[in-house]
C-alpha positions, 0 to 999 in steps of 0.5 A: 369400155376399154376392156371390151375390145381387149378379150373374147370374154365378158368381164364380171364383178360381184354385187358387193363393190358399192354400199346398196342392194343388188340393184344398186350395184348392178347400176353401178357396174353396167357401165364398168363391166359385162356381168354381174355375179349375183352373191346370194347368202342366207345364214340360218338365223342370221342375214340373208340377201335373197331377193323378192320376185319383184327385185329380180324384175328390177335386176332384169329391167337394169340388164336390159338397159345396161346389156349387163349379164348375170352370173348367180351364185348359189348360197350354200354348199350342196349336198350329194343326194342319196337314193331313197332319202327326201330331197335334201332342204338345201337342194330344195332351196337351190330348186327355188332360187333357179326357178326365181333367177330364170327371169334373169336368163343367168349366163351361169349358176355357180355353186359348191358340192360339199365333198368335205366328208370323203376329200381326204385321200385315205377315204375308203373307196366304198365311201367316195363311190357312194358320195360320187354317185350321190354327187351325180344325182345332185348334178341331175336334179340342177340340170333338170331344174336349170333346164341346160347342164351347160348353165352349171358351173361347178366351182373348185374350192381350196382344200381339194384335190385338184381332179376330185370332181372330175369323175362326177361333173359329167356335161356340166360346166366348170366355175375355175377359181384361180384365186383357190387354186393359188391359195393351195399353191398351185401352179393355175395355167397347167390346170386351165389348159386342161379344163378350159374346153368346159369352163364358163366362168373363171373367178380371179382374186388376190391373196394377202394372208387370205383370199378374195382380196385385191387383184393388186396383190397378184404379182405379174409373174402369177397373173399374166400367165393366166390371162395369157392362157385364157386369150391363148384358147379364145376363152368366151365366158366370164372373168370375175373379178371376185373381190368386194368393195373397196378392192374392186377399183384397184383390182379392175386397174391391176387387171387392165394393166395386166391385159396391156401387158399380155396383148403387148407381149403377143404382138 
């Protein structure tokens, strides 16, 4: 794979780049990238792709044959677990998935933490502090289930202040979604430089009216500084092209072109 010698990180793609199930995509990606983001969904009363134990065993066999790793994107925004309340059903689902997915030796569990109720800067401090306490409880539970807090990669999402999660993340890792930073109009390199020390996963995707589109939509002046920053810090986690279907080949081409520009500039 051409990219292997170009960067210290593992290049990843999502589990939806060709028609078919998770295993079909893993077989396809095994010769192209180093990691597959297993994008899970489970809509109430709607579609679900949560794999069976047999399907997970099949993914594990593919990984062994292809030298592939997996990052697992949990399906739901996880709530703050408040003291004295029964464990939330979405957290119990996360517990089951983490237990089942351990057969894949995941590189990371990527997840969102739901703070929409308190993300407005005008939120009274008492409510924010209560949410933060509950968020720490949620992260403690996830750490216990995963067995290693560094495997948990809390993802930044659009619409939140840049430092919203800083007071609760503790020893857990980060998933820095660069596309989400771009959606909110932020310059990504400063965020990366201040938070790469505990980042485990980076998500890249382009914008064109909405996000998660081909990286070809990202101009060189926007994309190249991000890759230069990762290279300068010798980031050794996973960089996932978080796009789907027909946007993957053009994203891979745009990424490769950007890497050649970055390396040429660094010579």
